[in-house]
N, C-alpha and C positions, 0 to 999 in steps of 0.2 A: 504494500500500500504506500502511496506517495505521501509526502509531507502535506500536500494540498488536501488530500483525502482525509488525513488524520485531523487536520485543522478544521475541515468542514464537519466532521463527526463531532469534534469537541464543541464547536459553535452550535450545531443543531441539537445535540443531545444534552449538553451540559450548560453552556452559557445562556442560550436562549430561554430555557425554562427558569433559570435563576433570575434572569432579567425580568421575565414576566411576573415572577413571584415578588420581586422587589417593587415593581410597578403596582401590583395589587396591594401590597402592604402600605405603600405610600398613599394610595387612594383611600384605604381604610383610615389611615392616620389623619389625612386631611378632612375626611368626612366627620370624624370625631371632633377635630378642632373647630370645624365650622359649627357643628351643633353646640359645642360648649360656648363658643363666642356669641351665638345667637341667644342663649339662655342668660348669659351674664352681661349682655349689652346694656350699657347705661348711657344716659345722655351726657354729652360733653359739658363740663362745668368750668372749663378753663385750663390753664397750664397745671402741670403736676406741682406738688409742694416744693420740690427743689429746683424748679424751672427758673431761669433768670428773670422772667417777667414777674414771677411771684416774689422773688427775692428783692427786686428793685421796682416797686410800683410807682415810685416818684419819677422815674425816667420815662418820657413819652415814647410811644412806638415810632419807628422810622416809617417812611412812606411805603417801603417794601413790606414791612410787617403789617401795616394797616391794610394794604392790598390783599395780603394773604388772609388776614382776619375776615375781610369781606367775603373772600372766596369760601372760607369755612362756614360762614354764617349762611351762605346760599346753598350749602351742601344739602342734598335731598337724601333722606334716609330711605333705604330699600324697603319695599313693601314686606310686611310680615305675614 
């Protein structure tokens, strides 16, 4: 049997099923993460406690930061 034939057997009989198994495992993992995130989804209340905007509320936002804040305010939640 040639090297090419051995390589083809290795890919077809070993690597391809392993790859398919990893893809299936990843799909299961992502499905679980999506379900978990949907259950624990909470409305946005602002920056996290240690975020610089929380640490220094006396400093006004830059124009870029205001633009991003407006985009976030217009964000549409996906239907539940």
